[in-house]
N, C-alpha and C positions, 0 to 999 in steps of 0.2 A: 854756129851758135844755136840754131834751132835744134840740131841733133843733140847737142849737149843738154839743152833744156828738157827735151823729151826723155832723155836718159835719166836725168835727175828726178823728173816727175815719176817715171816708172820705178826707180829705185825706192823713192819715198813711199809709194803705194805698196810695194812689196814688203817693206819693213813694217808698215802700219797694218798689214793684212791681219785679220783676226785669226786666233788660233783655231785650227780645224776642230769642229765639234764632233763628239763621239757619244753614242748612247750610253746611259748609265750602266747597263749590264755589261757592256764591253769594257768600260772603264774599270768596273769592279773586278771582272775576271782577269784583266791585265794586272791590276794591283796585286791580287792574290797570287798570280803566277810569279811575278817578280819578287814578292815578299818571300815566298817559299824558297825560290832559287837563291836568294841572298841571305837566307837564314834568319828571317825576321817574322815574328808572329803576324799573320795576315790581319788579325783583329785590330792591332794597333795601327797598321798601315792604312786600313780602311777608315779607321776613326780619324786619323790625321787628315786624310783626303776629304772626308765629309765636312770637317770643321773648316778646312782651308778653302774649299771651292764648291762643296755640295756635289762632288764628283764631276764637275763641269770643266772640261778641258779648254773651253773657250772663255773661262773666267779671267778677268784682269783686275788688278787692284789699282787704286789711284796712285800708288807708289811705283807701278810698273811691273809688279810681280805677275807671272802668267801661269796658266795651266792648272791641272789637277792639284799639284802640290805647291802652287804659287811660288815658283822659282823666280828669282831675279835673273834676268838674262846674263848679267855680268858674273854672277855666282855660278850659273850653269856652265858658262864658258870656261871658268877656272877648273871646273870638274870635267871638262872635255865633253860636255853634253849639249844637245840642242833643246832648249826649253819648250820650243814650239812643236816638238815631236812628242806624241803621247807616251811612247815607250821611254824615251830619254827623260821626260819630265817625271814620270813615275819612278824610274830608277834613281834619278837624282834626289828626289825627296826621301826615298827609303834609305839611300846611301848616307844622306846627311843625318837622318835620325839614328842610323846604326852607329855612325862615328860618335855622335853625342852620347849614345848609351854606353859605348865602350869607354868614353872619357869620364863619365860620371857614375856609371853603374846603377842608375836608377831611372825608371821610366819617367817619373815626374820631373826629375832634373833634366833628363834628355829632352823632354817636351819643352821645358822652360828655355833651354838653350836653343832649341829649334826656333822658338819665337823671339827671344830677347838676345840671343847670342851667347856663346860659351863664356865670354869675358864677364858678363853680368852675373852669370850663375856662380862663377869662381869668386867674384867680388863679394857676394852675399853668402856664399857657401850654402845656398838654399834657393828656392824659387824666388826670383827678384820681386820686390814689393810693388810691382806694376799691375794695376787693375786688369789691363788687357791680357798680360801674361798669365795672371791667376785664372782669369776666365777661360783662357785657351787651354791650360792644363786641366782644369776642372771639367770642362766640356768633353775633352777627348778621353779622359779617364772614365767618365760616366758612359760614353759610347762604347769604350773598350770593354768594360764589364758587362754591358748589355749584349755585345756580340759574343762574348765568351759563354754567356748563358743561353743565348739564342743565335747561333751562327747564321751569317748571311748565306743565301743560296749559293753565292759564288764560292764561299768557303766549303760548303757541303759538297758542291760539285767537285772541287779539287780533292777533297778527302776521299770521295767515292772513286775518283779516277786513280788515286794513289793505291787503292786497295785492289784494283784489278791486276791479275797476274800478267806479267810481261809475255808478249808473244815469243814463241820459240822459233828461232831461225832454222831453216832446213839446210843451210850451208854448214858443212863440217866445221867444227871449232878450229881446227888447224888452219883451214883456209881463211876463216874470218880473221885470225890473228895475223897471218902473213899479209893479208890485204889491208890491214889497218895502216893509215898514213902516219908518218913520223912527224911530230909537231915539236917545234922548239919549246923548251920549258919556259912557262910564263913567269913573270916577276911575282913573288909571293904577294897575295892579296893584302896581307897585313901591312906590308911595306908601303904599298900604294896608298892605302887608307891613312896611314900615319903621316905620309908626306903631304897628302891632300889636306888633312886636318890641320897641319901646321900652317899651310898656305892660307886656309880659310880663316884661321884665327887672327891673321894679320889685318883682316878687313875691319873697318870701324864697326863697333858694336852699337846697334840701335834697337831698342825694344819695339819691334814691329812685326806684324804678321807677314810682312813683305820680305825683308832681307833674310832670306832663307840661308843663313850662313852656316847651317849645319844640317845634319841629317838625323832622323829619329829612328830608333829601333827598339821595339819592345820585345825582348827575347823571352 
């Protein structure tokens, strides 16, 4: 009985443990890296993170949303991600925005869906008339335009790194080709995102900064 009690207490403490904190520069650099790799404008990704958490990975909302992109643990699980991991939290937020952008074809509507859910955006065929959602979209768009005019150091660093010429390998090209491992062809990304988008849409829609039912992407 005592062992069971100790196990229960330990499990509760583990689940209640705060999200690991990371410094702002590391968070921004990670956001920019994943945004670029996922085909999303780093400026919009940074703007969403700033509004959602102020780039704080240890942020938690009263509704239970966690991390830089304020993911609900249940939503993150449906996406196959761990919201308490900095990388997964960031990838989840960007992925959700990206799906919403593809669904609505507009940055403003994608952001509105990120906050209030895609169902509410479809219902009004516009940014829903919720004061919180309107403030959310307005704040992020203002930050986005500011970053486009004055890029964050993390964005400049990534752009500078991309301009550097790739190192030339001394290994003969034929040897490099023959040594390349054979990898099974992955499932097309579009298929995965469409399937995930369908699953997430089945979740109850609630206009809140918390239920990250979708992902935003400013392309």
